[in-house]
Structures are given as structure tokens and as C-alpha cells.
C-alpha positions, 0 to 999 in steps of 0.5 A, spaced: 593 940 310 601 938 310 607 941 311 608 947 307 615 946 303 618 951 301 619 951 294 623 947 290 626 950 283 625 944 279 626 946 271 631 952 270 635 951 263 634 952 256 630 946 256 625 943 259 625 937 261 618 933 262 618 926 263 621 923 258 620 930 253 624 936 251 621 942 250 627 946 247 623 953 247 627 956 241 625 963 239 620 962 233 620 963 227 615 967 225 610 972 228 608 970 235 603 974 238 603 970 245 611 972 245 611 979 244 605 980 249 609 978 255 611 982 260 617 987 259 619 984 267 617 977 265 621 977 258 627 980 261 627 974 266 627 969 261 622 964 265 616 963 267 615 960 273 608 956 275 607 953 281 604 947 283 602 943 288 606 936 285 602 932 288 594 931 284 595 925 278 593 924 273 594 933 273 601 933 276 605 928 281 613 925 280 615 919 277 618 914 280 625 917 278 621 924 282 620 926 275 615 931 274 609 929 270 602 930 268 597 934 264 598 940 268 607 941 267 605 939 260 601 944 258 605 949 262 610 947 258 607 948 251 604 954 254 612 956 255 615 955 248 609 958 245 612 965 251 619 963 248 620 962 255 624 957 260 620 953 264 620 952 272 615 948 274 615 949 282 612 943 288 607 949 293 604 947 298 595 948 296 594 953 302 599 957 300 599 957 291 594 962 292 598 967 296 605 965 293 602 967 286 598 974 289 605 976 293 608 975 286 613 969 288 610 965 282 607 967 274 602 963 274 598 957 277 596 950 275 594 946 279 588 942 277 585 949 281 578 951 279 576 957 278 570 959 282 568 967 284 571 967 291 578 967 289 576 971 284 577 975 289 586 973 289 587 971 283 585 973 276 584 965 271 586 963 264 580 958 263 584 951 261 579 945 262 572 943 265 571 938 270 565 937 275 567 933 282 564 925 283 564 921 289 569 914 289 566 908 293 570 902 295 570 897 289 564 893 290 560 900 293 558 896 300 555 902 303 550 902 297 552 909 296 549 911 289 553 919 289 553 926 292 546 926 295 548 919 297 553 921 303 548 922 309 550 919 314 557 916 312 564 917 314 567 922 308 574 924 306 576 930 301 582 935 299 581 940 304 579 948 302 577 945 295 571 945 291 570 938 293 568 940 299 564 946 299 560 941 295 561 936 300 559 941 306 553 944 302 550 936 302 551 936 308 546 942 309 542 938 304 542 931 308 540 935 314 534 939 312 531 933 310 532 930 317 538 925 315 545 924 319 550 928 317 556 926 314 561 926 318 567 930 313 574 929 313 579 934 309 586 931 309 591 932 303 592 931 296 592 922 295 592 921 303 584 920 303 584 913 298 589 910 302 583 911 308 578 908 304 583 902 301 583 900 308 574 900 310 576 907 314 571 912 310 566 910 308 566 914 301 571 920 298 568 926 294 574 927 288 575 931 282 573 926 277 579 927 274 582 924 280 578 921 281 577 916 275 585 916 274 584 913 281 578 908 280 584 906 274 590 903 277 586 902 283 585 895 280 579 895 283 579 897 290 576 903 288 569 904 284 566 910 281 558 912 285 552 916 281 554 921 275 559 926 275 557 933 277 558 941 277 562 942 272 566 948 274 572 951 270 580 950 271 584 955 270 590 957 270 591 962 277 595 970 276 595 975 281 590 980 279 593 986 277 598 981 272 593 983 266 599 984 262 601 977 263 594 974 263 594 977 256 600 973 254 598 966 256 590 967 255 594 968 247 599 963 248 594 957 251 588 961 243 595 959 240 596 951 243 589 950 241 588 953 234 595 949 232 591 942 235 598 942 240 593 943 246 589 937 245 594 932 243 596 932 251 589 932 253 587 926 248 594 922 250 591 924 258 585 921 256 581 928 257 579 930 251 572 930 254 573 935 258 577 940 253 574 947 251 574 950 245 576 958 247 581 961 253 576 964 258 578 970 262 575 969 270 569 964 267 568 960 273 562 962 279 
């Protein structure tokens, strides 16, 4: 994984700036259950601190002006507004995300993180999207890889310690059980695999579907999807297990932006309506 950088404050102001959009966080004009449910310590601080590894487009990334952009950035801003809080969206290395939130150094994680049983031992999650994994190959698929079951014997890269890592390792065992060669699996940092695939130094990438589709779209024919999306699971907003009051407030805020259409408008902007949920479940991953 990458060097673990210090937490970087990106926005603690009276308005939250996300790209060219401004989220003003004005006080609610009517009944607002989400804002009323915010725990006293967070309300007193006036800020929702969200940790994210800002290197996973289209969920979170920096634009040319070093401003955070992406689905999670905009959803976090909408949630903070519903909670009547300012948003502090911080860049934190992937390996540090769970310890940061479990240790109360940030309030929540929004970083395209899959909610699963293993992570639920350290955090509790408000589920907000559903997504599977996808194999990506070079344009033209020169190695004729048909999907996840086609990676046997090939050089495969992915982001370490992710759902995709678990999936590839499980497939490696299936390859061996079938008498086929195991893939050579390299765990890299977010986004580091695509230049290697373009250069022909690896044969395939296992990525989250949305990130994979985004890379294919921006790759000008350099990449293509192989096979179909597999093992769809919920993505969750991670919160420390002992902060169920904050989890309840975030759950209410998510329900509010689902109900008023804000949620779908944001997802539609980024082409993700197919991954939308209709409710805000707690710890729905397995």
C-alpha cells in the first residue's frame, strides 16, 4: 500500500465546496429528524468529519485544481447538510481508514468501502450503494480472459485488502482445485494497476464495477470489461461501533435524501442509478 499520509483538512467552512457546487448547510426550515438526532458532541463541534482515500474515481478523486470530486464527496455533502453540519472531507490512506474511525479521529468513512461481516467486527455500517466486482483487460482482450474464472495462470493486479483481493484469492484456490495454474496476484494501491495493464506488465485487473467502468470509459480503447459483474454487495458508511447514536442520525439523513430525490439526482449525474438502494439498511453485508 501507499505511504500513510497525515490527515488533511479539506473543508471546514460555513459552506462546503465540492468542485463547482456549494452546499450551504443552512438550518432546516421545518422538522428535520436527522438533524435532531445528531449526538451532542458532534452538534457542538458543528462538523461531520468524513475519512476517505481520495484516489478511487469516480467515488472520490482530486480534479486539476486539487479539489475533491466524486460520488462519495457529493453524497457526504448532502448528508452533512441534512444533519445541519459542516463537512470536513479528509484524505486518509486506505489501511488507516478503519482505525481512524474506530478510534474516533473521524466520524465516518465514505470511500467506496464494501460492508461485510469481517469489517463489521470493527465498524457498523449504513448501507448506501450496491456494487459487484469486475475483471478489466487490455483493449482487444489479447489474453482471451473471459471473466473472474478466466484469471487462472495470468498476472492479476488489484487493490490490496479489498473485496476484490478476497475474490481473486478465492478464485486462485478454485484454479488450483481444478488442476489449473494459480494466477500471480499483485496487491497495489488504488489506481496503480491501470498503467501496468496498459504497458502489458499485467494481464488483468480485478476492480469494483463502477471504478472499472469509469477506467474503461476514460481509457480511449485501452481497456475493456471481461465477463460480467460478480458478487454484488452493499457499500457502507462506516461508523465506530460504539457510536450508534451517530449511526442513527446518518441513517435518517440518508433516508431523507432518498425520499426527496437528492440521492438519485447525485447517482444519475455519475451514471450510478443502477446501483441505488431504496432504503438505508444497517450492516446488510455478509
